[in-house]
C-alpha positions, 0 to 999 in steps of 0.5 A: 526640441523637434517640432512639426508645425502645420501652417506657419507664414501668416498671423498666428503661424508667423508669430509661432515660427518666429518664436520657435526659431528664437527658442532654437527648436528644430522646425519642420514646417508644412505649408503651401506658401514659402515661409522664408527662414529656409536656413533655419527650418525644413519646409515641406511644400505639400497640401496637408489634405492629400493623405498620400503626400502627407504620409510620404513626406513624413515617412521616417520622421519623428517629432517631440511635438506637432503643433497643428495650428490650422486643422478645422475639419476632423478628417485633417486631424485623423489624417495627420495622426495616421501619417505620423503613425505614432512617431510624435510624442505630443499633439498640440491642437489650436482650437477656439473658445467659441466652441463652448456652448454655454454663454451664461454670465460666468467665468468659464474654465477648461472643465466646461465642455470637457466631453464634447459631442459632434455637431452636424457640419454646417456652413460659414462661421458655424462650420469653422467652429463646429469643425474645431469642435470635431477636431477636438473630439478626433484628437481626444478619442485617438489612441495612437498618440501619447500626449494631447494638448488643446489651446483655445484662444479667444479673438486673436489680434496683431499687426499681421492679422489676415482675417478681414472684416466681412466685405471690406478686405480690411484686417479687423485688427487694423480698422480702428487703429488706422483711424486712431493713428491718423486722427480720423473719427471712429464710428460705432453703432449705438446698439453694439455694446457686446463684450469681447476678449482679445489676445495677441498672436505672439501670446498665442504662439507662446501658449502653443510652445508651452503646450508643446514643451511643458511636462505639466501640459500633458492631456490638458485644455487651456483657454488663452485670452488677454486680461481685459474684457473690451467693448467697442468703445473701451477698445477704441478709446484705448487706441486713441490714448495709445496713439495720442490721437485727436480721434473722436468716437461717433455713436450713431445708427445706420439709418441716421448715417444713410440719411446724412449721406455717409452710408448708402441705403442698406449699408452698415457701420463697419465694425471689427469685432461683431462676434457675439458668441459667448459675449457673457462668458469670460474665459479663465486662463489661470491654468496656463498662467500656472505654467508660466504664460502671461499675456502682454499688457494692453498698451503693448498689444495696442501699440503693436497694431500701429506698427504695420505701416503698409497694411495701415496705409492700404486700409485707409486707401481702400476706404478713402471715400468713406473716411472723407464722408465720415470726417465731414459728418463728424466735423458737423457734429463737433461744430454743435458740440456740448457747451463748456462744462465745469471741470473737476470732481468731488473729493471730500466727504459727503454731508450726512444730509443731502438735498433732493430735487425730485418733487415739484412742477416744471415751472420757473418759480419751482426752478427758482426755489430749488436754485436758492435752496441749492445755493444755501445748502452749498454755503452751509455744509450740505455738499451732496445733491441728488437728482435724475435726468427725469426729475421734473422732466430735466428741469432739476438737473438744469437748475442744479447746473446753473446753481453750481456754476453760479456758486463756483463763479462766485467763489462760494465753493469749488467743484471739489466741494460738491458731490452730484448724484444723478440717475438714468433708467426711467424713460423721459417723455416720448419727444425726448427719447432716443430713437430705438426704444423697444416696445417693452421699454416703452410699455414699462417706461424703464430700461437698463440697456447700455446704449440708452443709459449712455444716452441719458448719462450724456444728457445729464452731463449737459444738463448739469454742465459737469464734465464729470458726474460724481455718482451715476445710478441706475434708476429703479432697475427692478422695473426691468425685471417685469419684462426681462428674465432674471438671466437677461437682467443680469446679462444686461446689467453686466453690459451696462456696467461694462459701459459705465466702467468705460465712462469712468475710464474716460472721466465722464463719471467717477463711480456708479451704483443702483437706486432701488425702491423695492427690488432689494427688499422683496422676497427672493421668489418675487419677480422683481427681486435684485440679488446684490451678490449677482450685482457685485459679480457683474461689477467684478466681471465688468472691471476685469483685471482692474478694480470695479467702480460700483460703490453705491446704493440708494434706497428708501429708509425711514421709520415706516419703511425700514426694511433696509435695516429690519429685513434679512433680504440679502445673503453673505456666504449663505447667511441672511443679512439686511441690505444695511448689513450687506452694504457695510460688509461690502463697503458700499455707500448708502444714500437713503431716499424718502428719508423724511417720509415726504413730510407726512410724519405725524409729530404726535406719534414721533414724540412717543417714538423719539421722545428726547428730541422735543425741540425738533420738528417731525421732519428733523427727528426723521433726518436726525434718525437717518443721519445717526445710522452707522450704515448710511452715508447720507440722508436725501431729503427734498428741499425747495424752500428756505424753511426746509433748508434751515431745518436740515442745516440745523439737524447737521449740528445735532448729536447722533442717536447711539445704536441702543437708541436707534434700536429702541426707536425702530422697535417702538415704531413697530407698535405705532401707526401714523394717522 
């Protein structure tokens, strides 16, 4: 194939020329710099912006396809088309996914922004992107060329990256790689939780050549991205793994580092991928994959970043003073590292009753009661413990950690026998809050922001003395809908789920979910309504090409509050269903809170509602009902006394109610009142 390529010695262009040579194409290259390979291509050394030179150089030449890799002003496209004067069968333009104007949380295919409108030319990055957009308009409106193809890559990475981080002179693809390969710490701003996509320059080159040759590529637009959606933390962790590195990730604030002499006043943590454009849009690549394109694996992509040793060395040498300060500061943090944590995770089946640790004061006496109750439960078949970082101002988590360690050390159980559920979302008391809470978060005492959830998760791991938390839940996220719009809410949920997927990948948690009080049951028109379809969509997008780890709902259920069973508040394919039905259909675990109505059940009423269990107390009857539900995984009940524990253990051996009995019990309660 006769190819005309514009821009071909750096980064994408280098990958493109190398692959085109490998495929034995007849290449004509327009470039200002010497590309080498002059025995394998024709090099035209002119400035493409000079129409007269361009027209003279291309006079009489004919091409099967032109690949314009560098146009960023519409006039450049128009001039090239004029100089070719119809002597190219196909024009392939390299554009960018960032020309999309829609940044809502959804997968975007190439149909979006199909009818582009010109944007007023601006300056800086916006000028480049608006220029790319106008280049597309210029190409698509031209009538002199028969076939047109547009390739829209996401952020391009590779060992020959020539796009520098602002004011550093360092290629963005190598900033973390240089640190990981040398075991240096990697600093990330606590608030930078944006999601971004990467594609290797070799994969962009492959896509461009498919666009130039494939008969089914004619007059089409193709997104080009790798299969993984990254955060800075997941990207850094993956580099650390691929390099077999001892690097540590340090999350901090600019002011905090300035106060400790790492940064000068006003300086910022250097971050390679700060572009937040379309961070909520995940770009569909199914169309070009249908033509045979596929991105390299994440491991291949990341490994390639460590291969340009000269560039990596220059990166380190140019920032030697900063790196030394970072290493010194990271070493001081490591010297204050977290205590020895209990390794392992739950690998069994949840007991039908769980011990809850919500109620009570923060006294030593209450700690002692919970400590004894937890040990007794673990010794008698109740293997699931429910808590939250704010329960009793962290005292519940600390007590659980001490009790678990004592049981494991005493040989009563192993770590694999114990399931620990904890939650984050309610703000702790002000003196225990992380710096940077917003006025709205403080006002409503609640957040789902990923940086703060991660802060609370790490605090929970320390309190519980656990290396891995079995199930981590967002605590009553519906509270955040009081100050976030629905769109903001689900976008933040997506970012937080992405962070939690990272936590799964590094072993800090096993699974995650949400613990709600009213959000799943209120009317769809209610401000605080949570749509489980949207929640699961966020999890699916956060999981990317991998299976997501959203597995769990925690919600109230008892005779008085039975909306999870009786109210059709969610939908499956447009059909109204209850939360219990939804969870069963989607194979989600359900843990019921307030299972025993906080001990306020009236035994006289329950004797009529549940008449065949007269040997049980009111609390036991409620627990038996909950554990009998086919929809529930485990019923959570608060236990901090010996009687509470013995009552719960006794219910474990009770034969479950059948479905008909359960329906009758719940129907009967509609006509009863607690008094």
